[in-house]
N, CA, C and O atoms as CSV, one atom per row, in Angstrom:
chain,resi,resn,atom,element,x,y,z
A,1,MET,N,N,15.757,-20.349,-19.911
A,1,MET,CA,C,14.949,-20.704,-18.761
A,1,MET,C,C,14.778,-19.477,-17.864
A,1,MET,O,O,15.733,-18.735,-17.636
A,2,GLU,N,N,13.575,-19.265,-17.362
A,2,GLU,CA,C,13.284,-18.104,-16.530
A,2,GLU,C,C,13.835,-18.284,-15.129
A,2,GLU,O,O,13.876,-19.397,-14.604
A,3,ASN,N,N,14.257,-17.186,-14.530
A,3,ASN,CA,C,14.758,-17.184,-13.165
A,3,ASN,C,C,13.594,-17.205,-12.189
A,3,ASN,O,O,12.604,-16.510,-12.413
A,4,LYS,N,N,13.681,-17.993,-11.097
A,4,LYS,CA,C,12.604,-18.069,-10.113
A,4,LYS,C,C,12.363,-16.727,-9.441
A,4,LYS,O,O,11.222,-16.375,-9.143
A,5,GLY,N,N,13.425,-15.984,-9.204
A,5,GLY,CA,C,13.268,-14.659,-8.617
A,5,GLY,C,C,12.459,-13.750,-9.515
A,5,GLY,O,O,11.632,-12.971,-9.042
A,6,SER,N,N,12.695,-13.848,-10.784
A,6,SER,CA,C,11.946,-13.046,-11.738
A,6,SER,C,C,10.471,-13.431,-11.740
A,6,SER,O,O,9.602,-12.565,-11.836
A,7,ILE,N,N,10.190,-14.713,-11.636
A,7,ILE,CA,C,8.803,-15.170,-11.600
A,7,ILE,C,C,8.130,-14.674,-10.324
A,7,ILE,O,O,6.978,-14.242,-10.357
A,8,LEU,N,N,8.843,-14.735,-9.199
A,8,LEU,CA,C,8.309,-14.223,-7.939
A,8,LEU,C,C,7.990,-12.734,-8.061
A,8,LEU,O,O,6.936,-12.281,-7.615
A,9,LEU,N,N,8.891,-11.988,-8.658
A,9,LEU,CA,C,8.675,-10.557,-8.853
A,9,LEU,C,C,7.468,-10.306,-9.761
A,9,LEU,O,O,6.665,-9.410,-9.502
A,10,LYS,N,N,7.348,-11.093,-10.814
A,10,LYS,CA,C,6.237,-10.937,-11.749
A,10,LYS,C,C,4.895,-11.208,-11.063
A,10,LYS,O,O,3.944,-10.447,-11.238
A,11,ILE,N,N,4.819,-12.281,-10.290
A,11,ILE,CA,C,3.575,-12.642,-9.593
A,11,ILE,C,C,3.235,-11.597,-8.535
A,11,ILE,O,O,2.088,-11.161,-8.436
A,12,ALA,N,N,4.242,-11.189,-7.733
A,12,ALA,CA,C,4.004,-10.174,-6.701
A,12,ALA,C,C,3.566,-8.852,-7.336
A,12,ALA,O,O,2.730,-8.141,-6.779
A,13,SER,N,N,4.126,-8.527,-8.491
A,13,SER,CA,C,3.764,-7.292,-9.192
A,13,SER,C,C,2.303,-7.307,-9.627
A,13,SER,O,O,1.594,-6.312,-9.478
A,14,ILE,N,N,1.864,-8.422,-10.157
A,14,ILE,CA,C,0.466,-8.543,-10.583
A,14,ILE,C,C,-0.465,-8.420,-9.377
A,14,ILE,O,O,-1.482,-7.728,-9.439
A,15,ILE,N,N,-0.116,-9.091,-8.290
A,15,ILE,CA,C,-0.931,-9.000,-7.076
A,15,ILE,C,C,-0.963,-7.567,-6.553
A,15,ILE,O,O,-2.005,-7.091,-6.102
A,16,MET,N,N,0.186,-6.876,-6.612
A,16,MET,CA,C,0.236,-5.485,-6.151
A,16,MET,C,C,-0.629,-4.569,-7.019
A,16,MET,O,O,-1.287,-3.666,-6.503
A,17,MET,N,N,-0.630,-4.799,-8.331
A,17,MET,CA,C,-1.479,-3.973,-9.200
A,17,MET,C,C,-2.957,-4.180,-8.864
A,17,MET,O,O,-3.715,-3.216,-8.760
A,18,VAL,N,N,-3.357,-5.430,-8.696
A,18,VAL,CA,C,-4.750,-5.727,-8.343
A,18,VAL,C,C,-5.073,-5.133,-6.974
A,18,VAL,O,O,-6.122,-4.515,-6.791
A,19,GLY,N,N,-4.171,-5.321,-6.019
A,19,GLY,CA,C,-4.368,-4.756,-4.687
A,19,GLY,C,C,-4.442,-3.240,-4.710
A,19,GLY,O,O,-5.237,-2.643,-3.985
A,20,GLY,N,N,-3.621,-2.620,-5.537
A,20,GLY,CA,C,-3.647,-1.157,-5.661
A,20,GLY,C,C,-4.969,-0.660,-6.220
A,20,GLY,O,O,-5.503,0.354,-5.770
A,21,ILE,N,N,-5.482,-1.367,-7.187
A,21,ILE,CA,C,-6.780,-0.985,-7.764
A,21,ILE,C,C,-7.884,-1.140,-6.726
A,21,ILE,O,O,-8.740,-0.266,-6.590
A,22,LEU,N,N,-7.864,-2.255,-5.993
A,22,LEU,CA,C,-8.864,-2.450,-4.932
A,22,LEU,C,C,-8.715,-1.392,-3.835
A,22,LEU,O,O,-9.710,-0.907,-3.297
A,23,SER,N,N,-7.478,-1.041,-3.509
A,23,SER,CA,C,-7.243,0.002,-2.506
A,23,SER,C,C,-7.757,1.354,-2.986
A,23,SER,O,O,-8.300,2.133,-2.202
A,24,ALA,N,N,-7.586,1.626,-4.266
A,24,ALA,CA,C,-8.083,2.896,-4.816
A,24,ALA,C,C,-9.602,2.966,-4.692
A,24,ALA,O,O,-10.148,4.001,-4.312
A,25,VAL,N,N,-10.276,1.878,-5.008
A,25,VAL,CA,C,-11.742,1.828,-4.866
A,25,VAL,C,C,-12.122,2.000,-3.398
A,25,VAL,O,O,-13.048,2.743,-3.074
A,26,GLY,N,N,-11.403,1.310,-2.512
A,26,GLY,CA,C,-11.652,1.449,-1.077
A,26,GLY,C,C,-11.417,2.866,-0.591
A,26,GLY,O,O,-12.133,3.352,0.283
A,27,SER,N,N,-10.424,3.525,-1.148
A,27,SER,CA,C,-10.129,4.914,-0.779
A,27,SER,C,C,-11.281,5.840,-1.145
A,27,SER,O,O,-11.593,6.780,-0.414
A,28,ILE,N,N,-11.903,5.566,-2.273
A,28,ILE,CA,C,-13.055,6.375,-2.690
A,28,ILE,C,C,-14.195,6.204,-1.692
A,28,ILE,O,O,-14.851,7.176,-1.318
A,29,VAL,N,N,-14.425,4.974,-1.266
A,29,VAL,CA,C,-15.478,4.707,-0.272
A,29,VAL,C,C,-15.158,5.411,1.044
A,29,VAL,O,O,-16.029,6.048,1.636
A,30,VAL,N,N,-13.911,5.296,1.501
A,30,VAL,CA,C,-13.520,5.938,2.751
A,30,VAL,C,C,-13.618,7.461,2.629
A,30,VAL,O,O,-14.039,8.133,3.571
A,31,ALA,N,N,-13.233,8.002,1.480
A,31,ALA,CA,C,-13.344,9.450,1.269
A,31,ALA,C,C,-14.804,9.893,1.329
A,31,ALA,O,O,-15.116,10.942,1.893
A,32,ALA,N,N,-15.688,9.100,0.753
A,32,ALA,CA,C,-17.117,9.434,0.810
A,32,ALA,C,C,-17.611,9.410,2.254
A,32,ALA,O,O,-18.360,10.292,2.673
A,33,LEU,N,N,-17.194,8.404,3.008
A,33,LEU,CA,C,-17.593,8.327,4.414
A,33,LEU,C,C,-16.998,9.479,5.221
A,33,LEU,O,O,-17.649,10.014,6.118
A,34,ALA,N,N,-15.775,9.853,4.905
A,34,ALA,CA,C,-15.150,10.985,5.593
A,34,ALA,C,C,-15.897,12.280,5.279
A,34,ALA,O,O,-16.044,13.147,6.141
A,35,GLY,N,N,-16.360,12.398,4.051
A,35,GLY,CA,C,-17.155,13.571,3.682
A,35,GLY,C,C,-18.460,13.630,4.451
A,35,GLY,O,O,-18.879,14.696,4.899
A,36,VAL,N,N,-19.096,12.490,4.599
A,36,VAL,CA,C,-20.336,12.422,5.373
A,36,VAL,C,C,-20.053,12.788,6.828
A,36,VAL,O,O,-20.801,13.554,7.436
A,37,ALA,N,N,-18.978,12.244,7.382
A,37,ALA,CA,C,-18.626,12.538,8.779
A,37,ALA,C,C,-18.331,14.019,8.969
A,37,ALA,O,O,-18.712,14.608,9.980
A,38,THR,N,N,-17.654,14.618,8.001
A,38,THR,CA,C,-17.359,16.053,8.077
A,38,THR,C,C,-18.645,16.860,8.038
A,38,THR,O,O,-18.804,17.820,8.793
A,39,GLY,N,N,-19.563,16.476,7.161
A,39,GLY,CA,C,-20.846,17.173,7.068
A,39,GLY,C,C,-21.665,17.053,8.333
A,39,GLY,O,O,-22.244,18.033,8.801
A,40,ILE,N,N,-21.716,15.863,8.884
A,40,ILE,CA,C,-22.474,15.652,10.125
A,40,ILE,C,C,-21.855,16.450,11.260
A,40,ILE,O,O,-22.561,17.068,12.056
A,41,ASN,N,N,-20.529,16.430,11.328
A,41,ASN,CA,C,-19.848,17.177,12.384
A,41,ASN,C,C,-20.107,18.679,12.245
A,41,ASN,O,O,-20.311,19.375,13.240
A,42,ALA,N,N,-20.096,19.168,11.012
A,42,ALA,CA,C,-20.331,20.595,10.790
A,42,ALA,C,C,-21.760,20.980,11.170
A,42,ALA,O,O,-21.995,22.060,11.712
A,43,ALA,N,N,-22.710,20.091,10.882
A,43,ALA,CA,C,-24.113,20.412,11.141
A,43,ALA,C,C,-24.513,20.209,12.596
A,43,ALA,O,O,-25.263,21.008,13.156
A,44,TYR,N,N,-24.017,19.148,13.202
A,44,TYR,CA,C,-24.505,18.785,14.525
A,44,TYR,C,C,-23.425,18.725,15.606
A,44,TYR,O,O,-23.733,18.593,16.791
A,45,GLY,N,N,-22.191,18.820,15.204
A,45,GLY,CA,C,-21.110,18.641,16.168
A,45,GLY,C,C,-20.814,19.891,16.967
A,45,GLY,O,O,-21.220,20.999,16.616
A,46,ASP,N,N,-20.099,19.678,18.044
A,46,ASP,CA,C,-19.679,20.785,18.895
A,46,ASP,C,C,-18.207,21.124,18.682
A,46,ASP,O,O,-17.627,21.898,19.444
A,47,GLY,N,N,-17.606,20.542,17.645
A,47,GLY,CA,C,-16.206,20.793,17.346
A,47,GLY,C,C,-15.260,19.796,17.992
A,47,GLY,O,O,-14.068,19.790,17.687
A,48,SER,N,N,-15.769,18.962,18.872
A,48,SER,CA,C,-14.898,18.010,19.572
A,48,SER,C,C,-14.389,16.908,18.655
A,48,SER,O,O,-13.376,16.280,18.959
A,49,ALA,N,N,-15.063,16.661,17.548
A,49,ALA,CA,C,-14.648,15.597,16.631
A,49,ALA,C,C,-13.713,16.107,15.544
A,49,ALA,O,O,-13.263,15.324,14.708
A,50,ASP,N,N,-13.413,17.393,15.535
A,50,ASP,CA,C,-12.571,17.957,14.479
A,50,ASP,C,C,-11.217,17.266,14.370
A,50,ASP,O,O,-10.739,17.007,13.266
A,51,LYS,N,N,-10.598,16.967,15.507
A,51,LYS,CA,C,-9.289,16.310,15.509
A,51,LYS,C,C,-9.392,14.921,14.873
A,51,LYS,O,O,-8.541,14.542,14.069
A,52,ASN,N,N,-10.429,14.165,15.229
A,52,ASN,CA,C,-10.598,12.820,14.665
A,52,ASN,C,C,-10.863,12.873,13.167
A,52,ASN,O,O,-10.368,12.029,12.419
A,53,ILE,N,N,-11.628,13.843,12.732
A,53,ILE,CA,C,-11.928,13.975,11.298
A,53,ILE,C,C,-10.672,14.373,10.534
A,53,ILE,O,O,-10.463,13.922,9.407
A,54,THR,N,N,-9.833,15.215,11.136
A,54,THR,CA,C,-8.572,15.585,10.498
A,54,THR,C,C,-7.680,14.358,10.323
A,54,THR,O,O,-7.082,14.171,9.263
A,55,VAL,N,N,-7.589,13.537,11.340
A,55,VAL,CA,C,-6.803,12.306,11.246
A,55,VAL,C,C,-7.401,11.389,10.176
A,55,VAL,O,O,-6.664,10.739,9.435
A,56,LEU,N,N,-8.721,11.335,10.094
A,56,LEU,CA,C,-9.389,10.525,9.078
A,56,LEU,C,C,-9.011,11.001,7.672
A,56,LEU,O,O,-8.704,10.186,6.802
A,57,TRP,N,N,-9.032,12.310,7.453
A,57,TRP,CA,C,-8.683,12.852,6.133
A,57,TRP,C,C,-7.212,12.606,5.801
A,57,TRP,O,O,-6.874,12.338,4.649
A,58,ILE,N,N,-6.338,12.695,6.803
A,58,ILE,CA,C,-4.927,12.378,6.574
A,58,ILE,C,C,-4.798,10.903,6.190
A,58,ILE,O,O,-4.034,10.553,5.291
A,59,GLY,N,N,-5.545,10.051,6.874
A,59,GLY,CA,C,-5.545,8.626,6.547
A,59,GLY,C,C,-6.034,8.366,5.133
A,59,GLY,O,O,-5.473,7.527,4.427
A,60,VAL,N,N,-7.073,9.077,4.713
A,60,VAL,CA,C,-7.594,8.930,3.350
A,60,VAL,C,C,-6.526,9.336,2.337
A,60,VAL,O,O,-6.330,8.657,1.329
A,61,ALA,N,N,-5.840,10.439,2.607
A,61,ALA,CA,C,-4.784,10.894,1.699
A,61,ALA,C,C,-3.683,9.841,1.587
A,61,ALA,O,O,-3.187,9.572,0.493
A,62,ILE,N,N,-3.303,9.248,2.714
A,62,ILE,CA,C,-2.275,8.208,2.692
A,62,ILE,C,C,-2.766,6.980,1.936
A,62,ILE,O,O,-1.998,6.359,1.202
A,63,LEU,N,N,-4.047,6.622,2.109
A,63,LEU,CA,C,-4.605,5.487,1.364
A,63,LEU,C,C,-4.522,5.717,-0.145
A,63,LEU,O,O,-4.152,4.816,-0.898
A,64,VAL,N,N,-4.865,6.913,-0.573
A,64,VAL,CA,C,-4.833,7.232,-2.003
A,64,VAL,C,C,-3.395,7.175,-2.519
A,64,VAL,O,O,-3.126,6.582,-3.564
A,65,ILE,N,N,-2.479,7.794,-1.780
A,65,ILE,CA,C,-1.071,7.781,-2.188
A,65,ILE,C,C,-0.551,6.351,-2.234
A,65,ILE,O,O,0.127,5.964,-3.186
A,66,ALA,N,N,-0.868,5.567,-1.207
A,66,ALA,CA,C,-0.415,4.173,-1.159
A,66,ALA,C,C,-0.968,3.364,-2.331
A,66,ALA,O,O,-0.255,2.546,-2.912
A,67,ALA,N,N,-2.228,3.588,-2.676
A,67,ALA,CA,C,-2.833,2.860,-3.797
A,67,ALA,C,C,-2.127,3.196,-5.107
A,67,ALA,O,O,-1.830,2.306,-5.904
A,68,VAL,N,N,-1.860,4.478,-5.325
A,68,VAL,CA,C,-1.176,4.899,-6.551
A,68,VAL,C,C,0.242,4.325,-6.598
A,68,VAL,O,O,0.677,3.817,-7.632
A,69,VAL,N,N,0.951,4.409,-5.483
A,69,VAL,CA,C,2.314,3.875,-5.429
A,69,VAL,C,C,2.310,2.369,-5.675
A,69,VAL,O,O,3.181,1.849,-6.372
A,70,GLU,N,N,1.340,1.676,-5.108
A,70,GLU,CA,C,1.249,0.223,-5.286
A,70,GLU,C,C,0.990,-0.143,-6.752
A,70,GLU,O,O,1.579,-1.092,-7.269
A,71,ILE,N,N,0.120,0.603,-7.410
A,71,ILE,CA,C,-0.155,0.350,-8.828
A,71,ILE,C,C,1.093,0.609,-9.665
A,71,ILE,O,O,1.429,-0.185,-10.543
A,72,ILE,N,N,1.784,1.726,-9.393
A,72,ILE,CA,C,2.996,2.069,-10.145
A,72,ILE,C,C,4.081,1.017,-9.908
A,72,ILE,O,O,4.722,0.554,-10.852
A,73,ALA,N,N,4.281,0.643,-8.641
A,73,ALA,CA,C,5.300,-0.365,-8.325
A,73,ALA,C,C,4.981,-1.688,-9.014
A,73,ALA,O,O,5.867,-2.340,-9.566
A,74,GLY,N,N,3.715,-2.076,-8.976
A,74,GLY,CA,C,3.315,-3.315,-9.638
A,74,GLY,C,C,3.568,-3.269,-11.136
A,74,GLY,O,O,4.059,-4.233,-11.721
A,75,ALA,N,N,3.230,-2.142,-11.752
A,75,ALA,CA,C,3.446,-1.997,-13.198
A,75,ALA,C,C,4.936,-2.023,-13.538
A,75,ALA,O,O,5.347,-2.649,-14.515
A,76,LYS,N,N,5.735,-1.342,-12.728
A,76,LYS,CA,C,7.184,-1.340,-12.964
A,76,LYS,C,C,7.770,-2.743,-12.779
A,76,LYS,O,O,8.629,-3.168,-13.551
A,77,GLY,N,N,7.306,-3.446,-11.768
A,77,GLY,CA,C,7.790,-4.811,-11.541
A,77,GLY,C,C,7.387,-5.749,-12.662
A,77,GLY,O,O,8.186,-6.573,-13.107
A,78,LYS,N,N,6.150,-5.627,-13.118
A,78,LYS,CA,C,5.660,-6.468,-14.222
A,78,LYS,C,C,6.445,-6.192,-15.499
A,78,LYS,O,O,6.788,-7.111,-16.243
A,79,LYS,N,N,6.726,-4.906,-15.743
A,79,LYS,CA,C,7.447,-4.524,-16.956
A,79,LYS,C,C,8.920,-4.963,-16.899
A,79,LYS,O,O,9.505,-5.324,-17.921
A,80,ASN,N,N,9.504,-4.928,-15.713
A,80,ASN,CA,C,10.950,-5.165,-15.583
A,80,ASN,C,C,11.295,-6.452,-14.838
A,80,ASN,O,O,12.382,-6.558,-14.269
A,81,TRP,N,N,10.401,-7.419,-14.831
A,81,TRP,CA,C,10.616,-8.653,-14.075
A,81,TRP,C,C,11.831,-9.436,-14.549
A,81,TRP,O,O,12.338,-10.288,-13.820
A,82,ASN,N,N,12.304,-9.161,-15.759
A,82,ASN,CA,C,13.485,-9.844,-16.296
A,82,ASN,C,C,14.585,-8.861,-16.694
A,82,ASN,O,O,15.383,-9.148,-17.587
A,83,ASN,N,N,14.628,-7.697,-16.029
A,83,ASN,CA,C,15.593,-6.654,-16.338
A,83,ASN,C,C,16.455,-6.364,-15.103
A,83,ASN,O,O,16.119,-5.474,-14.322
A,84,PRO,N,N,17.559,-7.098,-14.911
A,84,PRO,CA,C,18.377,-6.952,-13.712
A,84,PRO,C,C,18.842,-5.525,-13.399
A,84,PRO,O,O,18.903,-5.176,-12.220
A,85,PRO,N,N,19.171,-4.683,-14.379
A,85,PRO,CA,C,19.594,-3.325,-14.020
A,85,PRO,C,C,18.516,-2.503,-13.289
A,85,PRO,O,O,18.840,-1.515,-12.631
A,86,MET,N,N,17.268,-2.895,-13.396
A,86,MET,CA,C,16.179,-2.171,-12.714
A,86,MET,C,C,15.925,-2.681,-11.292
A,86,MET,O,O,15.058,-2.149,-10.598
A,87,ALA,N,N,16.655,-3.686,-10.855
A,87,ALA,CA,C,16.398,-4.326,-9.555
A,87,ALA,C,C,16.473,-3.340,-8.395
A,87,ALA,O,O,15.613,-3.366,-7.515
A,88,LYS,N,N,17.488,-2.466,-8.373
A,88,LYS,CA,C,17.617,-1.505,-7.269
A,88,LYS,C,C,16.403,-0.592,-7.193
A,88,LYS,O,O,15.897,-0.322,-6.104
A,89,THR,N,N,15.938,-0.123,-8.326
A,89,THR,CA,C,14.759,0.744,-8.368
A,89,THR,C,C,13.536,-0.002,-7.860
A,89,THR,O,O,12.725,0.564,-7.127
A,90,LEU,N,N,13.395,-1.260,-8.241
A,90,LEU,CA,C,12.248,-2.059,-7.806
A,90,LEU,C,C,12.298,-2.326,-6.300
A,90,LEU,O,O,11.261,-2.359,-5.638
A,91,ILE,N,N,13.491,-2.513,-5.768
A,91,ILE,CA,C,13.632,-2.693,-4.318
A,91,ILE,C,C,13.132,-1.449,-3.584
A,91,ILE,O,O,12.449,-1.556,-2.565
A,92,ILE,N,N,13.470,-0.283,-4.099
A,92,ILE,CA,C,13.022,0.976,-3.482
A,92,ILE,C,C,11.499,1.089,-3.553
A,92,ILE,O,O,10.859,1.462,-2.570
A,93,TRP,N,N,10.918,0.769,-4.711
A,93,TRP,CA,C,9.453,0.824,-4.849
A,93,TRP,C,C,8.783,-0.129,-3.859
A,93,TRP,O,O,7.772,0.220,-3.250
A,94,GLY,N,N,9.336,-1.319,-3.699
A,94,GLY,CA,C,8.777,-2.280,-2.750
A,94,GLY,C,C,8.873,-1.785,-1.311
A,94,GLY,O,O,7.942,-1.965,-0.526
A,95,ALA,N,N,9.998,-1.163,-0.965
A,95,ALA,CA,C,10.173,-0.628,0.390
A,95,ALA,C,C,9.192,0.511,0.664
A,95,ALA,O,O,8.651,0.613,1.765
A,96,VAL,N,N,8.963,1.358,-0.322
A,96,VAL,CA,C,8.005,2.457,-0.158
A,96,VAL,C,C,6.596,1.896,0.046
A,96,VAL,O,O,5.846,2.390,0.888
A,97,CYS,N,N,6.241,0.876,-0.715
A,97,CYS,CA,C,4.918,0.238,-0.552
A,97,CYS,C,C,4.771,-0.351,0.844
A,97,CYS,O,O,3.731,-0.183,1.481
A,98,ALA,N,N,5.794,-1.034,1.322
A,98,ALA,CA,C,5.739,-1.630,2.661
A,98,ALA,C,C,5.608,-0.547,3.729
A,98,ALA,O,O,4.814,-0.683,4.660
A,99,ALA,N,N,6.382,0.523,3.596
A,99,ALA,CA,C,6.340,1.615,4.579
A,99,ALA,C,C,4.968,2.280,4.598
A,99,ALA,O,O,4.426,2.543,5.671
A,100,LEU,N,N,4.401,2.552,3.432
A,100,LEU,CA,C,3.068,3.168,3.373
A,100,LEU,C,C,2.011,2.249,3.970
A,100,LEU,O,O,1.073,2.721,4.612
A,101,SER,N,N,2.152,0.955,3.767
A,101,SER,CA,C,1.205,0.005,4.371
A,101,SER,C,C,1.263,0.079,5.885
A,101,SER,O,O,0.229,0.105,6.553
A,102,ILE,N,N,2.466,0.114,6.422
A,102,ILE,CA,C,2.625,0.182,7.873
A,102,ILE,C,C,2.060,1.482,8.428
A,102,ILE,O,O,1.367,1.470,9.445
A,103,ILE,N,N,2.346,2.597,7.774
A,103,ILE,CA,C,1.830,3.900,8.224
A,103,ILE,C,C,0.305,3.903,8.189
A,103,ILE,O,O,-0.340,4.358,9.134
A,104,GLY,N,N,-0.269,3.398,7.105
A,104,GLY,CA,C,-1.721,3.346,6.985
A,104,GLY,C,C,-2.359,2.502,8.067
A,104,GLY,O,O,-3.388,2.878,8.628
A,105,ILE,N,N,-1.760,1.372,8.360
A,105,ILE,CA,C,-2.306,0.485,9.398
A,105,ILE,C,C,-2.248,1.168,10.762
A,105,ILE,O,O,-3.201,1.100,11.539
A,106,ILE,N,N,-1.141,1.816,11.045
A,106,ILE,CA,C,-1.006,2.499,12.331
A,106,ILE,C,C,-2.054,3.602,12.470
A,106,ILE,O,O,-2.650,3.761,13.535
A,107,LEU,N,N,-2.279,4.363,11.399
A,107,LEU,CA,C,-3.283,5.434,11.448
A,107,LEU,C,C,-4.696,4.899,11.626
A,107,LEU,O,O,-5.516,5.515,12.307
A,108,PHE,N,N,-4.979,3.765,11.021
A,108,PHE,CA,C,-6.337,3.226,11.062
A,108,PHE,C,C,-6.536,2.143,12.108
A,108,PHE,O,O,-7.580,1.490,12.135
A,109,SER,N,N,-5.544,1.946,12.968
A,109,SER,CA,C,-5.661,0.879,13.962
A,109,SER,C,C,-6.700,1.245,15.007
A,109,SER,O,O,-6.543,2.197,15.771
A,110,SER,N,N,-7.754,0.467,15.014
A,110,SER,CA,C,-8.800,0.693,16.004
A,110,SER,C,C,-8.945,-0.517,16.904
A,110,SER,O,O,-9.534,-0.435,17.982
A,111,GLY,N,N,-8.409,-1.635,16.460
A,111,GLY,CA,C,-8.463,-2.840,17.276
A,111,GLY,C,C,-7.299,-2.857,18.245
A,111,GLY,O,O,-6.596,-1.861,18.415
A,112,GLY,N,N,-7.109,-3.987,18.868
A,112,GLY,CA,C,-6.028,-4.124,19.821
A,112,GLY,C,C,-4.689,-4.294,19.121
A,112,GLY,O,O,-4.611,-4.282,17.893
A,113,ALA,N,N,-3.641,-4.452,19.914
A,113,ALA,CA,C,-2.293,-4.607,19.380
A,113,ALA,C,C,-2.184,-5.848,18.504
A,113,ALA,O,O,-1.432,-5.854,17.530
A,114,ASP,N,N,-2.932,-6.905,18.843
A,114,ASP,CA,C,-2.890,-8.124,18.029
A,114,ASP,C,C,-3.386,-7.852,16.616
A,114,ASP,O,O,-2.813,-8.353,15.649
A,115,ASN,N,N,-4.457,-7.055,16.490
A,115,ASN,CA,C,-4.976,-6.695,15.170
A,115,ASN,C,C,-3.949,-5.930,14.364
A,115,ASN,O,O,-3.783,-6.187,13.171
A,116,VAL,N,N,-3.254,-4.993,14.994
A,116,VAL,CA,C,-2.262,-4.178,14.297
A,116,VAL,C,C,-1.126,-5.058,13.797
A,116,VAL,O,O,-0.703,-4.931,12.648
A,117,ILE,N,N,-0.634,-5.938,14.640
A,117,ILE,CA,C,0.480,-6.809,14.255
A,117,ILE,C,C,0.060,-7.737,13.116
A,117,ILE,O,O,0.814,-7.913,12.160
A,118,LEU,N,N,-1.125,-8.330,13.201
A,118,LEU,CA,C,-1.619,-9.203,12.138
A,118,LEU,C,C,-1.806,-8.419,10.836
A,118,LEU,O,O,-1.462,-8.911,9.761
A,119,SER,N,N,-2.344,-7.214,10.929
A,119,SER,CA,C,-2.541,-6.385,9.741
A,119,SER,C,C,-1.215,-6.021,9.087
A,119,SER,O,O,-1.093,-6.049,7.862
A,120,ILE,N,N,-0.231,-5.682,9.895
A,120,ILE,CA,C,1.084,-5.341,9.343
A,120,ILE,C,C,1.678,-6.545,8.626
A,120,ILE,O,O,2.223,-6.412,7.531
A,121,ILE,N,N,1.574,-7.718,9.240
A,121,ILE,CA,C,2.133,-8.927,8.621
A,121,ILE,C,C,1.457,-9.208,7.286
A,121,ILE,O,O,2.136,-9.484,6.297
A,122,THR,N,N,0.128,-9.141,7.245
A,122,THR,CA,C,-0.578,-9.467,6.007
A,122,THR,C,C,-0.428,-8.374,4.950
A,122,THR,O,O,-0.345,-8.684,3.762
A,123,SER,N,N,-0.392,-7.125,5.348
A,123,SER,CA,C,-0.292,-6.033,4.378
A,123,SER,C,C,1.108,-5.865,3.815
A,123,SER,O,O,1.282,-5.348,2.711
A,124,VAL,N,N,2.087,-6.293,4.559
A,124,VAL,CA,C,3.470,-6.126,4.131
A,124,VAL,C,C,3.984,-7.382,3.423
A,124,VAL,O,O,5.062,-7.353,2.828
A,125,ALA,N,N,3.244,-8.463,3.477
A,125,ALA,CA,C,3.704,-9.730,2.905
A,125,ALA,C,C,3.992,-9.621,1.411
A,125,ALA,O,O,5.052,-10.058,0.962
A,126,ILE,N,N,3.084,-9.055,0.641
A,126,ILE,CA,C,3.283,-8.964,-0.813
A,126,ILE,C,C,4.433,-8.016,-1.155
A,126,ILE,O,O,5.279,-8.373,-1.974
A,127,PRO,N,N,4.497,-6.805,-0.553
A,127,PRO,CA,C,5.675,-5.979,-0.838
A,127,PRO,C,C,7.000,-6.661,-0.464
A,127,PRO,O,O,8.007,-6.462,-1.144
A,128,VAL,N,N,7.006,-7.464,0.613
A,128,VAL,CA,C,8.228,-8.185,0.986
A,128,VAL,C,C,8.566,-9.230,-0.079
A,128,VAL,O,O,9.733,-9.382,-0.440
A,129,LEU,N,N,7.574,-9.945,-0.581
A,129,LEU,CA,C,7.826,-10.903,-1.664
A,129,LEU,C,C,8.327,-10.185,-2.916
A,129,LEU,O,O,9.204,-10.689,-3.618
A,130,TYR,N,N,7.772,-9.014,-3.191
A,130,TYR,CA,C,8.203,-8.169,-4.312
A,130,TYR,C,C,9.683,-7.812,-4.138
A,130,TYR,O,O,10.468,-7.912,-5.081
A,131,ILE,N,N,10.051,-7.397,-2.928
A,131,ILE,CA,C,11.443,-7.022,-2.644
A,131,ILE,C,C,12.362,-8.237,-2.775
A,131,ILE,O,O,13.450,-8.132,-3.340
A,132,ILE,N,N,11.933,-9.379,-2.262
A,132,ILE,CA,C,12.732,-10.600,-2.386
A,132,ILE,C,C,12.941,-10.950,-3.861
A,132,ILE,O,O,14.044,-11.310,-4.273
A,133,GLY,N,N,11.865,-10.841,-4.653
A,133,GLY,CA,C,11.981,-11.093,-6.091
A,133,GLY,C,C,12.938,-10.117,-6.751
A,133,GLY,O,O,13.701,-10.501,-7.637
A,134,ALA,N,N,12.906,-8.853,-6.326
A,134,ALA,CA,C,13.815,-7.855,-6.895
A,134,ALA,C,C,15.270,-8.148,-6.507
A,134,ALA,O,O,16.177,-7.970,-7.320
A,135,PHE,N,N,15.492,-8.597,-5.265
A,135,PHE,CA,C,16.840,-8.975,-4.841
A,135,PHE,C,C,17.338,-10.169,-5.658
A,135,PHE,O,O,18.500,-10.208,-6.062
A,136,GLN,N,N,16.458,-11.136,-5.896
A,136,GLN,CA,C,16.845,-12.283,-6.696
A,136,GLN,C,C,17.142,-11.863,-8.130
A,136,GLN,O,O,18.046,-12.408,-8.764
A,137,LEU,N,N,16.389,-10.902,-8.639
A,137,LEU,CA,C,16.633,-10.362,-9.966
A,137,LEU,C,C,17.989,-9.664,-10.002
A,137,LEU,O,O,18.735,-9.774,-10.976
A,138,LYS,N,N,18.293,-8.944,-8.925
A,138,LYS,CA,C,19.580,-8.238,-8.844
A,138,LYS,C,C,20.754,-9.213,-8.940
A,138,LYS,O,O,21.789,-8.889,-9.522
A,139,LYS,N,N,20.588,-10.417,-8.361
A,139,LYS,CA,C,21.664,-11.417,-8.404
A,139,LYS,C,C,21.935,-11.905,-9.823
A,139,LYS,O,O,23.010,-12.436,-10.103
A,140,MET,N,N,20.975,-11.730,-10.712
A,140,MET,CA,C,21.142,-12.171,-12.112
A,140,MET,C,C,22.150,-11.301,-12.847
A,140,MET,O,O,22.754,-11.738,-13.827
A,141,SER,N,N,22.336,-10.063,-12.375
A,141,SER,CA,C,23.217,-9.146,-13.127
A,141,SER,C,C,24.685,-9.417,-12.891
A,141,SER,O,O,25.538,-8.730,-13.453
């Protein structure tokens, strides 16, 4: 009989892989928009937007890194959903995904504090479920 923690880890892993792929596509769109903004600033700007564009490019880099990490974590979780010795490693991958989500939200927060808090809760929910599944997997060993 399968362990419920393992099933939770397996489901969260699949969702993370799909989310990572969607994030990667979104990162490409944001990178294209950042390129357009850089071009417009270079052609018509007075240099005052340089700081904002730099922050935008840093945000794009974090989005790309987060997407790759999310895909890798999801794949590792899917592969090892029933392998208790890998639980500690999966917990670390889940924590890194959650941390990158929080950093990305903070960098891209343009709404009020309520938007940031809601975004953090929704973006961190799947990595937290992933971590819970990994902890439950760890108890199997």
